[in-house]
RODO-2510 file (C-alpha; in nm, 4 decimals, decimal comma):
residues 405
     n   res          X          Y          Z
     1     x     8,7817     2,9651     2,5545
     2     x     9,0555     2,8943     2,2824
     3     x     9,0040     2,9410     1,9446
     4     x     9,1299     2,8274     1,6579
     5     x     9,2332     3,0453     1,3593
     6     x     9,3788     2,9609     1,0198
     7     x     9,6069     3,2108     0,8461
     8     x     9,6801     3,1308     0,4486
     9     x     9,9485     3,4008     0,3949
    10     x    10,2946     3,3587     0,2253
    11     x    10,4777     3,6412     0,4250
    12     x    10,5950     3,5452     0,7227
    13     x    10,6222     3,8986     0,8300
    14     x    10,2199     3,9534     0,7745
    15     x    10,1611     3,6460     0,9768
    16     x    10,3908     3,6706     1,3030
    17     x    10,2023     4,0560     1,2325
    18     x     9,8449     3,9249     1,2690
    19     x     9,9174     3,6284     1,5601
    20     x    10,0410     3,9158     1,7403
    21     x     9,7826     4,1475     1,6557
    22     x     9,5237     3,8817     1,7437
    23     x     9,7311     3,7981     2,0648
    24     x     9,7465     4,1938     2,1416
    25     x     9,3334     4,2010     2,0979
    26     x     9,2730     3,9480     2,3960
    27     x     9,2094     3,6612     2,1442
    28     x     9,3196     3,3491     2,3086
    29     x     9,3266     3,1604     1,9578
    30     x     9,5869     2,8520     1,8178
    31     x     9,6780     2,9721     1,5245
    32     x     9,7743     2,7441     1,2046
    33     x     9,9168     2,8155     0,9077
    34     x     9,9460     2,7425     0,5294
    35     x    10,1137     2,9532     0,2632
    36     x     9,9822     2,8634    -0,0641
    37     x     9,6559     2,7609    -0,2176
    38     x     9,7179     2,3745    -0,2535
    39     x     9,8353     2,3296     0,1430
    40     x     9,5608     2,5267     0,2656
    41     x     9,3158     2,3227     0,0333
    42     x     9,3981     2,0183     0,1786
    43     x     9,4082     2,1502     0,5305
    44     x     9,0506     2,2678     0,4586
    45     x     8,9581     1,9531     0,2858
    46     x     9,0983     1,7769     0,6267
    47     x     8,9091     2,0012     0,8942
    48     x     8,5434     1,9376     0,7040
    49     x     8,4600     1,6442     0,8795
    50     x     8,6725     1,7013     1,2219
    51     x     8,5814     1,8555     1,5522
    52     x     8,8724     2,0840     1,5082
    53     x     8,7691     2,2785     1,2428
    54     x     8,8966     2,6680     1,2472
    55     x     8,6981     2,9325     1,4068
    56     x     8,7875     3,1413     1,1385
    57     x     8,9953     3,1560     0,7821
    58     x     9,2165     3,5147     0,7319
    59     x     9,3067     3,4534     0,3964
    60     x     9,5546     3,6648     0,1542
    61     x     9,4546     3,7436    -0,2257
    62     x     9,7572     3,6915    -0,3357
    63     x     9,9662     3,3500    -0,2851
    64     x    10,2799     3,2243    -0,4260
    65     x    10,0522     2,9426    -0,5979
    66     x     9,7202     2,9779    -0,6136
    67     x     9,4438     3,2711    -0,4835
    68     x     9,2924     3,3280    -0,2128
    69     x     9,0017     3,3144    -0,3617
    70     x     9,0571     2,9454    -0,4586
    71     x     9,0607     2,8477    -0,0919
    72     x     8,7014     3,0718    -0,0559
    73     x     8,5175     2,8952    -0,2482
    74     x     8,6775     2,5463    -0,1468
    75     x     8,5433     2,6616     0,1951
    76     x     8,2266     2,7761     0,1137
    77     x     8,1980     2,4268    -0,0776
    78     x     8,2512     2,2022     0,2330
    79     x     7,8970     2,1650     0,4136
    80     x     8,0414     2,1854     0,7797
    81     x     8,2335     2,4972     0,7295
    82     x     7,9612     2,7509     0,5769
    83     x     7,8765     2,9073     0,9197
    84     x     8,2866     2,9770     0,9392
    85     x     8,3559     3,3708     0,8967
    86     x     8,5874     3,3608     0,6547
    87     x     8,7913     3,7347     0,6360
    88     x     8,9638     3,8075     0,2729
    89     x     9,3114     4,0298     0,3041
    90     x     9,5212     4,1824     0,1083
    91     x     9,7355     4,5219     0,0308
    92     x     9,5164     4,7178    -0,1730
    93     x     9,1535     4,6258    -0,1758
    94     x     8,9123     4,7700    -0,5080
    95     x     8,5401     4,7272    -0,6117
    96     x     8,5778     4,4746    -0,8530
    97     x     8,7808     4,2339    -0,5696
    98     x     8,5441     4,2813    -0,2717
    99     x     8,2319     4,2490    -0,4821
   100     x     8,4386     3,8815    -0,5951
   101     x     8,4601     3,7613    -0,2698
   102     x     8,1479     3,8827    -0,1215
   103     x     7,9683     3,6607    -0,3885
   104     x     8,1867     3,4103    -0,3302
   105     x     8,1711     3,4080    -0,0029
   106     x     8,3737     3,5717     0,2261
   107     x     8,2178     3,7062     0,5397
   108     x     8,4292     4,0718     0,4907
   109     x     8,7027     4,1621     0,2849
   110     x     8,9728     4,4049     0,5070
   111     x     9,3025     4,5765     0,3595
   112     x     9,6145     4,4937     0,5193
   113     x     9,6968     4,7497     0,8085
   114     x    10,0225     4,9192     0,7484
   115     x    10,0625     5,0473     1,1066
   116     x     9,9991     4,7685     1,4342
   117     x     9,7347     4,9364     1,6931
   118     x     9,5019     4,9716     1,3439
   119     x     9,6410     4,5683     1,2977
   120     x     9,5164     4,5332     1,6662
   121     x     9,1758     4,7182     1,5802
   122     x     9,0906     4,4933     1,2809
   123     x     9,1709     4,1510     1,5118
   124     x     8,9489     4,3386     1,7671
   125     x     8,6681     4,2762     1,5157
   126     x     8,7660     3,9112     1,3511
   127     x     8,7567     3,8501     1,7865
   128     x     8,3462     3,9343     1,7903
   129     x     8,2947     3,7474     1,4629
   130     x     8,4282     3,4716     1,5909
   131     x     8,2590     3,4947     1,9195
   132     x     7,9056     3,5885     1,7419
   133     x     7,9740     3,2992     1,4823
   134     x     8,0359     3,0154     1,7736
   135     x     7,7437     3,1864     1,9709
   136     x     7,4981     3,0678     1,6273
   137     x     7,7053     2,7427     1,5705
   138     x     7,7560     2,5925     1,8592
   139     x     7,6161     2,6325     2,2674
   140     x     7,9236     2,8492     2,4585
   141     x     8,0990     2,6776     2,6799
   142     x     8,0862     2,8241     3,0713
   143     x     8,3929     2,8026     3,2395
   144     x     8,3656     2,5247     3,5236
   145     x     8,5167     2,7610     3,8666
   146     x     8,8243     2,6311     3,9694
   147     x     8,9250     2,4781     3,6177
   148     x     9,2457     2,5241     3,4866
   149     x     9,2337     2,8789     3,1962
   150     x     9,2846     2,7746     2,8484
   151     x     9,6738     2,8081     2,7594
   152     x     9,7525     3,0139     2,4838
   153     x     9,9490     2,8617     2,2281
   154     x    10,3699     2,9483     2,2879
   155     x    10,6033     3,1004     2,1010
   156     x    10,8536     2,8691     1,9674
   157     x    11,1851     2,9465     1,9881
   158     x    11,4812     2,7351     1,8649
   159     x    11,7389     2,7709     2,1748
   160     x    11,5104     2,6716     2,4115
   161     x    11,3505     2,3545     2,2387
   162     x    11,2445     2,1182     2,4101
   163     x    11,1098     1,7617     2,3659
   164     x    10,7775     1,7882     2,4381
   165     x    10,8025     2,0997     2,1913
   166     x    10,9355     1,8582     1,9415
   167     x    10,6840     1,6344     2,0059
   168     x    10,3544     1,8541     1,9553
   169     x    10,5259     1,9667     1,6280
   170     x    10,5374     1,6128     1,4961
   171     x    10,1741     1,5675     1,6011
   172     x    10,0761     1,8427     1,4051
   173     x    10,3190     1,7832     1,1042
   174     x    10,2329     1,4040     1,0703
   175     x     9,8475     1,4735     0,8917
   176     x    10,0272     1,6739     0,6487
   177     x    10,3158     1,4020     0,5480
   178     x    10,0318     1,1348     0,5300
   179     x     9,8291     1,3480     0,2833
   180     x    10,1652     1,4261     0,0786
   181     x    10,1313     1,3454    -0,2916
   182     x    10,4629     1,3880    -0,3495
   183     x    10,8102     1,4109    -0,1371
   184     x    10,8201     1,7893    -0,2670
   185     x    10,4171     1,7860    -0,0705
   186     x    10,5857     1,6548     0,2225
   187     x    10,9059     1,8770     0,2108
   188     x    10,6801     2,1773     0,2234
   189     x    10,4919     2,1294     0,4631
   190     x    10,8284     2,0199     0,6697
   191     x    10,9995     2,3595     0,6039
   192     x    10,6813     2,5536     0,6204
   193     x    10,5878     2,4030     0,9768
   194     x    10,9112     2,4720     1,1249
   195     x    10,9307     2,8296     0,9798
   196     x    10,5861     2,9267     1,1112
   197     x    10,6711     2,8062     1,4606
   198     x    11,0190     2,8937     1,5128
   199     x    10,9424     3,2153     1,3245
   200     x    11,1513     3,4264     1,5658
   201     x    11,4667     3,2770     1,5113
   202     x    11,4496     3,1064     1,2107
   203     x    11,5625     3,3367     0,9158
   204     x    11,5489     3,0278     0,6183
   205     x    11,4395     2,6787     0,6094
   206     x    11,5488     2,4874     0,2417
   207     x    11,5367     2,1118     0,2007
   208     x    11,7729     1,9296    -0,0695
   209     x    11,7428     1,6035    -0,1913
   210     x    11,9704     1,4208    -0,4270
   211     x    11,8727     1,2767    -0,7383
   212     x    12,0204     1,1037    -1,0203
   213     x    12,0695     1,3522    -1,3257
   214     x    11,8618     1,1548    -1,5322
   215     x    11,5831     1,2024    -1,3373
   216     x    11,5340     1,5722    -1,2991
   217     x    11,2471     1,7479    -1,4392
   218     x    11,3285     1,9629    -1,7218
   219     x    11,3666     2,2658    -1,5630
   220     x    11,5553     2,1098    -1,3213
   221     x    11,8226     1,9129    -1,5498
   222     x    11,8318     2,3010    -1,7384
   223     x    11,9701     2,4022    -1,4126
   224     x    12,1443     2,1937    -1,3476
   225     x    12,3401     2,1408    -1,7186
   226     x    12,3886     2,5251    -1,7026
   227     x    12,5898     2,4480    -1,3903
   228     x    12,8064     2,1733    -1,5469
   229     x    12,8505     2,4157    -1,8389
   230     x    12,9812     2,6977    -1,6799
   231     x    13,2257     2,4871    -1,4788
   232     x    13,3428     2,3210    -1,7897
   233     x    13,2417     1,9692    -1,6394
   234     x    13,0495     1,8153    -1,8963
   235     x    13,2528     1,4797    -1,9356
   236     x    13,2020     1,4421    -1,5373
   237     x    12,8922     1,4388    -1,6313
   238     x    12,6463     1,0672    -1,6185
   239     x    12,3098     0,9617    -1,5714
   240     x    12,3349     0,8693    -1,2598
   241     x    12,5529     1,1890    -1,1529
   242     x    12,3865     1,2930    -0,7760
   243     x    12,2407     1,6536    -0,7782
   244     x    12,1762     1,8300    -0,5325
   245     x    11,7939     1,9524    -0,5664
   246     x    11,6273     2,1985    -0,4015
   247     x    11,3123     2,0780    -0,3400
   248     x    11,1353     2,3550    -0,0762
   249     x    11,2290     2,6657     0,0930
   250     x    11,0555     2,8889     0,3397
   251     x    11,1874     3,1948     0,4903
   252     x    11,1294     3,5878     0,5933
   253     x    11,1107     3,7142     0,2441
   254     x    10,8037     3,6168     0,0341
   255     x    11,0937     3,5312    -0,2231
   256     x    11,2366     3,2882     0,0261
   257     x    10,8906     3,0881    -0,0092
   258     x    10,9531     2,9789    -0,3776
   259     x    11,1926     2,7452    -0,4907
   260     x    11,1217     2,8113    -0,8615
   261     x    11,2801     3,2255    -0,7671
   262     x    11,6063     3,0908    -0,6258
   263     x    11,9028     3,1743    -0,8167
   264     x    12,2452     2,9548    -0,8135
   265     x    12,1118     2,6758    -0,5605
   266     x    11,8237     2,4676    -0,7636
   267     x    12,0378     2,1935    -0,8942
   268     x    12,3898     2,1599    -0,7949
   269     x    12,5580     1,8641    -0,9872
   270     x    12,8014     1,6625    -0,7421
   271     x    12,9998     1,5767    -1,0310
   272     x    13,3620     1,5623    -0,9282
   273     x    13,5451     1,6055    -0,5817
   274     x    13,7391     1,9224    -0,6821
   275     x    13,4019     2,0944    -0,8263
   276     x    13,2146     1,9772    -0,4340
   277     x    13,5428     2,1107    -0,2815
   278     x    13,5003     2,4158    -0,4212
   279     x    13,2050     2,5126    -0,2373
   280     x    13,2610     2,5271     0,1370
   281     x    12,9071     2,4733     0,2529
   282     x    12,8177     2,1836     0,0669
   283     x    13,2116     1,9861     0,1157
   284     x    13,1771     2,0741     0,5037
   285     x    12,8019     1,9149     0,4915
   286     x    12,8963     1,6077     0,3380
   287     x    13,1914     1,6286     0,5226
   288     x    12,9840     1,6518     0,8834
   289     x    12,7160     1,3628     0,8110
   290     x    13,0077     1,1347     0,6861
   291     x    12,8616     1,1018     0,2902
   292     x    13,1300     0,9965     0,0159
   293     x    12,9511     0,9704    -0,3240
   294     x    13,3020     0,8027    -0,5003
   295     x    13,3271     1,1433    -0,6253
   296     x    13,6906     1,1397    -0,8825
   297     x    13,9108     1,3943    -1,0725
   298     x    13,8709     1,1289    -1,3922
   299     x    13,6164     1,2472    -1,6473
   300     x    13,5309     0,8831    -1,6521
   301     x    13,4422     0,8314    -1,3337
   302     x    13,1138     0,7427    -1,2455
   303     x    12,9406     0,8515    -0,9612
   304     x    12,7928     0,7200    -0,7307
   305     x    12,7004     0,6667    -0,3637
   306     x    12,9926     0,4424    -0,1809
   307     x    12,8637     0,4967     0,2156
   308     x    12,5936     0,2006     0,2927
   309     x    12,3759     0,3952     0,5560
   310     x    12,1679     0,2321     0,8137
   311     x    11,7816     0,2812     0,8237
   312     x    11,8286     0,4564     1,1242
   313     x    12,1294     0,7111     1,0570
   314     x    12,0918     1,0735     1,0719
   315     x    12,3949     1,3041     0,9013
   316     x    12,4235     1,5989     1,0947
   317     x    12,5538     1,9362     0,9862
   318     x    12,6225     2,1877     1,2231
   319     x    12,7770     2,5468     1,2344
   320     x    12,7895     2,7221     1,5337
   321     x    12,8627     3,0405     1,4341
   322     x    12,8066     3,1432     1,0537
   323     x    13,0104     3,5224     1,0946
   324     x    13,3664     3,3432     1,2113
   325     x    13,3680     2,9486     1,0982
   326     x    13,6126     2,8557     0,8858
   327     x    13,7333     2,5490     0,6935
   328     x    14,0441     2,4004     0,7080
   329     x    14,1436     2,6060     0,4111
   330     x    14,0841     2,9140     0,5818
   331     x    13,7661     2,9505     0,3809
   332     x    13,3753     3,0975     0,5166
   333     x    13,1945     2,7891     0,5169
   334     x    12,9333     3,0172     0,4827
   335     x    12,9971     3,2380     0,2253
   336     x    12,7337     3,4841     0,1491
   337     x    12,8419     3,7403     0,3789
   338     x    12,6035     3,9750     0,3041
   339     x    12,3171     3,7679     0,3598
   340     x    12,4567     3,6567     0,6922
   341     x    12,5327     3,9347     0,8137
   342     x    12,1905     4,1632     0,7055
   343     x    11,9450     3,9133     0,8641
   344     x    12,1292     3,8038     1,1328
   345     x    12,2554     3,4476     1,0959
   346     x    12,4071     3,2894     1,3500
   347     x    12,3956     2,8727     1,3522
   348     x    12,3261     2,6776     1,0354
   349     x    12,2962     2,3657     1,0777
   350     x    12,1374     2,0567     0,8665
   351     x    11,9758     1,6765     0,9247
   352     x    12,0066     1,4345     0,6238
   353     x    11,8178     1,0847     0,6434
   354     x    11,8913     0,8111     0,3127
   355     x    11,6804     0,5927     0,1229
   356     x    11,7061     0,2486     0,0299
   357     x    11,7710     0,3985    -0,3696
   358     x    12,0562     0,5981    -0,2451
   359     x    11,8618     0,9650    -0,1836
   360     x    12,0074     1,1606     0,0859
   361     x    11,7731     1,3860     0,2078
   362     x    11,8589     1,7600     0,3997
   363     x    11,6827     2,0108     0,5848
   364     x    11,9214     2,3090     0,6149
   365     x    11,8187     2,6074     0,8825
   366     x    12,0118     2,9140     0,9089
   367     x    11,9105     3,0063     1,2501
   368     x    11,9103     3,4441     1,4122
   369     x    12,0662     3,2431     1,7231
   370     x    12,3554     3,0828     1,8298
   371     x    12,2022     2,7376     1,8978
   372     x    12,4235     2,4698     2,1029
   373     x    12,4598     2,1030     1,9003
   374     x    12,2559     1,9693     2,1918
   375     x    11,9760     2,2266     2,0400
   376     x    12,0161     2,0845     1,6737
   377     x    12,0184     1,7192     1,8403
   378     x    11,6673     1,7253     1,9678
   379     x    11,5604     1,7888     1,6275
   380     x    11,5893     1,4883     1,5133
   381     x    11,3278     1,2838     1,5699
   382     x    11,1412     1,5307     1,2898
   383     x    11,3906     1,3705     1,0485
   384     x    11,2886     1,0563     1,1654
   385     x    10,9375     1,0772     1,1207
   386     x    10,9535     1,2703     0,7546
   387     x    11,1540     0,9267     0,6331
   388     x    10,8995     0,7136     0,7961
   389     x    10,6016     0,9119     0,6855
   390     x    10,7808     0,9481     0,2587
   391     x    10,8959     0,5719     0,1878
   392     x    10,6340     0,4948    -0,0252
   393     x    10,6769     0,8124    -0,2474
   394     x    11,0607     0,7622    -0,2497
   395     x    10,9630     0,3989    -0,3520
   396     x    10,7537     0,5092    -0,6195
   397     x    10,9376     0,7775    -0,7270
   398     x    10,7099     1,0309    -0,6546
   399     x    10,9749     1,3040    -0,6327
   400     x    10,8542     1,6205    -0,7594
   401     x    10,5377     1,7797    -0,8159
   402     x    10,3992     1,7682    -1,1633
   403     x    10,3044     2,1768    -1,1739
   404     x    10,7113     2,2498    -1,1135
   405     x    10,8262     2,1440    -1,4147
***
């Protein structure tokens, strides 16, 4: 019988280890993932009255936003989830932490295993918890002779992505997008879904949106202005100057999963053509996507988006091999050589959508495999869905989360 497990953790390496351990332990589990407390609580709220609620929660105590204890308390406040096993996990467990977790309703508290064999042993114990809980919460389903055995969740790979994979991803992503209160929430749901589902081939996934300089929250306003000052471009800045803003990020390193920790990519003012041309990746991205932001070299130019993009437009940025790709000036299109080599980045691609107010939303993926362009094009429906479910957020100006300012 297939079971469902919700893992709440912000470390993709640990998430993959837990998924592999569950599989190795013989547990046929469909795994959902949340990477911070707000995302987990939103999912718990949706599960509370649903028939497809998880059969177990695995929750890390330390999260990038909020903490696991908040999630635990929220779970135990839901009538329909009070009998579901909740395992709290952490790198270090002391007596006070264990006591607090058990008092809040945790079924058990486990330290993260350092060796895979120990992780599998833990997973077997978690499986026993699930089966014991199922016996109490509902009748054990019997397997009808001749019926098909349950199919385990497939490990998705970007080089082999199919239309069925994309449709399945859309189905799982749709409720998260619909529950998003801001474009940042929606972007976070998208990049984390891609990171988790394609963990074997996705190194880093980021989501950017262009916003007028005047509309940026204080933190991003300061970040954009610091770039302007370093480049001596103060005279080219206007309230309407588009700023390429990092809205959400997720990757293999924990620090890549919080946009506030980004150094150098938080807010890039597209204040003049010469400045944009000095950044090979951004210049190539705008060129590939067919965007003309109306940028001029004159200081008194008022930048604006010149090209009218239709509702069906999807811009596609594609660098087949990050190791060797160069622009017409002979520069590396992906200049972060150390990052590319250290993490095995091969193909880099982006998908963009335009909104009625001129904002451009762009998903950028750094993959550890060489992807043919056709595979990238297969992901276009995901961005179409994203725009359809977030049109109202952009129209209402609900771009940034209040707690991110």
